[in-house]
C-alpha positions as CSV (number, residue, x, y, z in Angstrom):
1,M,0.5,-8.7,-8.8
2,A,0.5,-12.2,-10.3
3,K,1.6,-12.6,-13.8
4,F,-1.8,-14.0,-14.6
5,I,-5.1,-14.0,-12.8
6,L,-6.3,-17.2,-14.6
7,A,-3.9,-20.1,-14.9
8,N,-1.5,-18.4,-12.4
9,A,-0.4,-21.9,-11.2
10,H,1.3,-22.4,-14.6
11,R,2.6,-18.9,-14.8
12,D,6.3,-19.7,-15.3
13,K,5.7,-22.1,-18.2
14,L,3.1,-20.0,-19.9
15,F,4.9,-16.6,-19.4
16,N,7.7,-17.8,-21.7
17,N,5.3,-18.6,-24.5
18,R,4.5,-15.3,-26.2
19,V,1.2,-16.5,-27.8
20,A,-0.1,-18.1,-24.6
21,R,1.0,-15.2,-22.6
22,N,-0.8,-12.6,-24.7
23,V,-3.9,-14.7,-24.9
24,L,-4.1,-15.1,-21.1
25,W,-3.3,-11.4,-20.6
26,F,-6.2,-10.6,-22.9
27,I,-8.6,-13.0,-21.1
28,D,-7.5,-11.6,-17.7
29,Y,-8.1,-8.1,-19.0
30,V,-11.6,-8.9,-20.3
31,V,-12.6,-10.6,-17.1
32,L,-11.3,-7.9,-14.8
33,A,-12.5,-5.0,-17.1
34,S,-16.0,-6.5,-17.0
35,V,-16.0,-6.7,-13.3
36,M,-14.6,-3.2,-13.0
37,S,-17.3,-1.9,-15.4
38,L,-20.0,-3.4,-13.2
39,F,-18.5,-1.7,-10.2
40,R,-18.3,1.6,-12.0
41,L,-22.1,1.5,-12.7
42,M,-22.9,1.1,-9.0
43,P,-23.1,3.7,-6.3
44,V,-19.7,3.7,-4.7
45,T,-21.0,2.3,-1.4
46,W,-22.5,-0.7,-3.3
47,A,-19.3,-1.3,-5.3
48,S,-17.2,-1.2,-2.1
49,A,-19.6,-3.6,-0.3
50,L,-19.8,-6.0,-3.2
51,G,-16.1,-5.9,-3.6
52,A,-15.7,-6.8,0.1
53,R,-18.1,-9.7,-0.2
54,L,-16.2,-11.0,-3.3
55,G,-12.9,-10.6,-1.5
56,Q,-14.2,-12.7,1.4
57,M,-15.5,-15.3,-1.0
58,F,-12.5,-15.6,-3.3
59,G,-9.6,-14.6,-1.1
60,R,-9.3,-18.1,0.5
61,I,-9.1,-19.7,-3.0
62,F,-5.7,-18.2,-3.3
63,G,-4.2,-20.8,-0.9
64,R,-0.6,-19.6,-0.9
65,R,-1.6,-15.9,-0.6
66,N,-4.0,-16.7,2.2
67,Q,-1.2,-18.6,4.0
68,H,1.0,-15.4,3.7
69,V,-1.8,-13.3,5.2
70,R,-2.3,-15.7,8.1
71,A,1.4,-16.0,8.7
72,N,2.0,-12.2,8.6
73,L,-1.0,-11.6,11.0
74,T,0.3,-14.4,13.4
75,M,3.8,-12.7,13.4
76,S,2.2,-9.3,14.1
77,L,-0.3,-10.4,16.7
78,P,1.2,-13.4,18.5
79,D,-1.4,-13.1,21.3
80,R,-4.3,-13.9,18.9
81,S,-5.7,-17.4,18.7
82,P,-5.9,-19.3,15.4
83,A,-9.6,-18.6,15.2
84,E,-9.0,-14.9,15.6
85,I,-6.3,-14.9,13.0
86,D,-8.7,-16.6,10.5
87,N,-11.3,-14.0,11.3
88,L,-8.7,-11.2,10.7
89,A,-7.6,-12.8,7.5
90,N,-11.2,-12.7,6.3
91,Q,-11.2,-9.0,7.1
92,V,-8.0,-8.5,5.1
93,W,-9.6,-10.1,2.1
94,A,-12.7,-8.1,2.5
95,N,-10.7,-4.9,2.6
96,A,-8.7,-6.0,-0.5
97,G,-12.0,-6.7,-2.3
98,A,-13.4,-3.3,-1.2
99,V,-10.4,-1.6,-2.7
100,L,-10.9,-3.4,-6.0
101,G,-14.5,-2.2,-6.0
102,E,-13.4,1.3,-5.3
103,Y,-10.8,1.6,-8.0
104,P,-13.2,2.4,-10.9
105,N,-15.0,4.8,-8.5
106,L,-12.0,6.8,-7.5
107,A,-13.4,9.8,-9.4
108,K,-16.4,9.7,-7.0
109,L,-14.4,9.1,-3.9
110,C,-12.0,11.9,-4.7
111,N,-14.7,14.4,-5.5
112,P,-14.4,17.2,-2.9
113,K,-18.2,17.7,-3.1
114,R,-18.8,14.2,-1.7
115,D,-18.4,13.5,2.0
116,T,-16.0,10.6,1.5
117,L,-12.8,11.9,3.0
118,E,-11.8,13.3,6.4
119,I,-8.4,14.9,6.8
120,E,-6.8,15.2,10.3
121,V,-3.5,17.1,10.6
122,L,-1.8,16.6,14.0
123,E,1.0,19.2,13.3
124,Q,1.4,21.9,10.7
125,I,4.4,21.9,8.5
126,P,5.4,24.5,5.8
127,A,4.4,22.3,3.0
128,Y,0.7,22.6,4.0
129,S,0.7,26.4,3.5
130,D,3.4,26.9,0.8
131,P,3.2,24.6,-2.3
132,T,6.9,25.3,-3.0
133,K,8.0,23.6,0.3
134,P,8.1,19.8,-0.2
135,A,8.0,17.0,2.3
136,V,8.4,13.2,2.2
137,F,5.2,11.3,3.1
138,V,5.5,7.7,4.2
139,S,2.7,5.2,4.8
140,A,1.6,1.5,4.7
141,H,-0.9,-0.4,2.6
142,L,-3.9,0.2,4.9
143,A,-7.6,0.7,4.2
144,N,-7.7,2.3,0.7
145,W,-4.2,3.7,0.7
146,E,-4.8,5.5,-2.7
147,M,-6.9,8.1,-0.9
148,M,-3.7,9.5,0.8
149,A,-2.7,11.1,-2.5
150,T,-6.0,13.0,-2.7
151,A,-5.7,14.1,0.9
152,I,-2.2,15.4,0.4
153,A,-3.3,17.3,-2.7
154,R,-6.2,18.9,-0.8
155,L,-3.7,20.3,1.7
156,G,-2.2,22.2,-1.2
157,V,0.8,20.0,-1.5
158,R,2.0,18.7,-4.9
159,P,2.2,14.9,-4.4
160,C,4.3,12.5,-6.5
161,A,3.7,8.8,-6.0
162,M,5.6,5.8,-7.4
163,Y,3.7,2.8,-8.6
164,A,4.7,-0.7,-9.6
165,P,3.6,-1.4,-13.3
166,L,1.5,-4.5,-13.7
167,T,2.9,-7.3,-15.8
168,N,-0.3,-7.2,-18.0
169,P,0.0,-4.1,-20.1
170,W,-3.7,-3.8,-20.7
171,L,-4.5,-4.0,-17.0
172,D,-1.7,-1.6,-16.3
173,R,-3.2,1.1,-18.6
174,T,-6.6,0.6,-17.0
175,M,-5.2,1.0,-13.5
176,L,-3.3,4.1,-14.5
177,Q,-6.6,5.7,-15.8
178,Y,-8.2,5.0,-12.5
179,R,-5.3,6.4,-10.5
180,G,-5.4,9.5,-12.7
181,M,-8.3,10.7,-10.6
182,L,-6.2,11.0,-7.5
183,G,-4.8,14.5,-8.2
184,C,-1.2,13.1,-8.0
185,E,1.7,12.8,-10.4
186,L,2.4,9.1,-11.0
187,V,5.9,7.8,-11.8
188,S,6.8,4.2,-12.6
189,R,9.0,2.3,-10.3
190,N,11.1,1.6,-13.3
191,E,12.2,5.2,-13.2
192,G,14.0,4.6,-9.9
193,L,15.3,6.9,-7.4
194,R,15.9,9.7,-9.9
195,A,12.2,10.4,-10.2
196,F,11.9,11.3,-6.5
197,V,15.1,13.3,-6.5
198,D,13.8,15.3,-9.4
199,A,10.4,15.7,-7.7
200,L,12.0,17.1,-4.5
201,K,14.2,19.5,-6.5
202,S,11.1,20.9,-8.2
203,G,9.1,21.3,-5.0
204,R,7.0,18.1,-5.3
205,S,6.4,15.7,-2.4
206,P,7.1,12.0,-2.7
207,I,4.6,9.5,-1.3
208,M,6.1,6.1,-0.4
209,L,4.5,2.9,1.0
210,T,7.2,1.0,2.8
211,D,5.5,-1.7,4.9
212,R,6.4,-4.4,2.4
213,R,9.7,-6.4,2.5
214,V,12.3,-4.9,0.2
215,E,14.8,-7.3,-1.3
216,G,18.2,-6.1,-0.3
217,G,16.8,-3.6,2.2
218,K,18.2,-2.8,5.6
219,P,17.1,-5.3,8.4
220,I,15.0,-3.2,10.8
221,P,12.9,-4.6,13.6
222,F,9.3,-5.0,12.7
223,F,7.1,-6.7,15.3
224,D,10.3,-7.9,17.0
225,E,11.7,-9.6,13.9
226,D,14.0,-8.0,11.4
227,K,12.3,-7.0,8.1
228,E,14.3,-5.9,5.1
229,S,13.1,-2.3,5.0
230,S,13.5,0.6,2.6
231,L,15.7,3.5,3.8
232,L,14.7,5.7,0.9
233,P,12.1,7.9,2.7
234,A,14.6,8.7,5.5
235,R,17.5,9.2,3.1
236,L,15.5,11.6,1.0
237,A,14.2,13.6,3.9
238,L,17.7,14.0,5.4
239,R,19.4,14.7,2.1
240,F,16.9,17.5,1.2
241,G,16.2,18.7,4.8
242,V,12.5,18.3,4.5
243,P,9.9,16.9,6.9
244,L,9.4,13.1,7.0
245,V,5.6,12.7,7.6
246,P,3.9,9.5,8.6
247,V,0.4,9.3,7.0
248,Q,-2.3,6.8,8.1
249,A,-5.4,5.9,6.1
250,E,-8.3,4.5,8.0
251,R,-11.5,2.9,6.6
252,L,-14.8,4.3,7.9
253,P,-18.3,2.9,7.4
254,G,-19.9,3.5,4.0
255,A,-16.9,3.7,1.7
256,R,-15.5,6.7,3.6
257,F,-12.0,7.3,4.8
258,R,-9.9,9.3,7.3
259,V,-6.4,10.3,6.5
260,R,-4.3,11.3,9.5
261,F,-1.1,13.3,9.1
262,Y,1.3,12.8,12.0
263,P,4.0,15.1,13.3
264,P,7.2,14.7,11.3
265,L,9.7,12.2,12.5
266,V,13.1,13.4,13.6
267,P,16.3,11.5,14.5
268,S,16.2,10.5,18.2
269,D,19.8,11.7,18.5
270,P,20.8,14.6,16.2
271,T,24.5,14.1,16.9
272,M,24.5,10.7,15.1
273,D,26.1,10.5,11.7
274,R,23.9,10.5,8.6
275,D,23.8,6.7,8.2
276,N,22.7,6.1,11.8
277,Q,20.1,8.9,11.6
278,T,18.7,7.1,8.5
279,V,18.4,3.8,10.2
280,D,16.9,5.5,13.3
281,L,14.2,7.1,11.2
282,A,13.5,3.8,9.4
283,R,13.0,2.2,12.8
284,Q,10.6,4.9,13.8
285,I,8.6,4.4,10.6
286,N,8.3,0.7,11.3
287,E,7.1,1.5,14.9
288,K,4.4,3.7,13.5
289,F,3.3,0.9,11.2
290,E,3.2,-1.5,14.1
291,Q,0.9,0.9,16.0
292,W,-1.5,1.3,13.1
293,I,-1.6,-2.4,12.2
294,T,-2.2,-3.5,15.8
295,A,-5.1,-1.1,16.0
296,K,-6.8,-2.2,12.8
297,P,-5.1,-5.4,11.5
298,G,-8.0,-6.2,9.1
299,D,-7.2,-3.0,7.1
300,W,-3.7,-4.2,6.2
301,L,-3.0,-5.6,2.8
302,C,-0.5,-8.3,3.8
303,T,-0.9,-10.8,1.0
304,S,2.9,-11.2,0.3
305,K,5.6,-12.4,2.8
306,I,6.6,-9.5,5.0
307,W,9.5,-11.6,6.6
308,P,11.7,-14.2,5.0
309,S,10.4,-17.7,4.7
310,S,12.8,-19.0,7.3
311,I,11.4,-16.7,10.0
312,L,7.8,-17.3,9.0
313,R,8.2,-21.1,9.2
314,A,10.2,-20.9,12.5
315,K,7.7,-18.6,14.2
316,T,4.4,-19.9,12.8
317,D,2.9,-23.2,11.9
318,I,1.0,-21.8,8.9
319,Y,3.1,-23.6,6.3
320,E,3.4,-27.0,8.0
321,D,1.1,-28.6,5.5
322,A,2.4,-26.8,2.5
């Protein structure tokens, strides 16, 4: 997330000034907390719809972010026209706004008495019937991805999700309170790999979202161009001998969701050494993401660069005027 919501264009200069930084953090908190409080007072369908409308209205104000969205979509869907890409970018911002409106309503969305969540299991694994048997779940930032944790918990699995702390400490505490409704243990990204290793040792199941570019990650093809990809889900699954399960979140009408659990991924050649098996599984993960994104590109939160700037500039004309 940006260092500031307001005055983000001057973020580097202001961030190094402690007084200015704290003042802007507080203003950001007041603004966003007020909006979130309004969302919380509404029926969840209204909050989601209003958030989507606001996302469409304000998304294009974030010029550089909107360029990233259009460039990522152009790379992913090279057969689409510029007009179609613009329309899909609008859908991306609408989904992002809907997610914002849904955050303060997660308690409602996660309530099992409400008809807000469909769960589809394509293949049973031991973790779904035995809470002591963990798995590694991997997914992308699609629809409202937070609902995956609730779906996993409803299957009787003990999920453990890593989150990236927000720079603004007040906003970070607020978001943690909302996410506390998911029925999932939350660990900070600052805790690193050890948190997931400890989770698996104690029978808990990590959830990882790995569609984003990872600095220093392994170059793995993604829509025909290498993306620096995380090998962590594959490494953990192989190290602990547990299923590696792709999970897809889909947005349905009326602030409802479907979470689909796919059959576990396995190395295409079990005779390969561990390193090659890891890369092979990461490739399969990216292929799953490609299928999901191609089917519903407007559900994909792709507001940061998925590929390096050199590739995006060479393969698209989105940044020509930048």
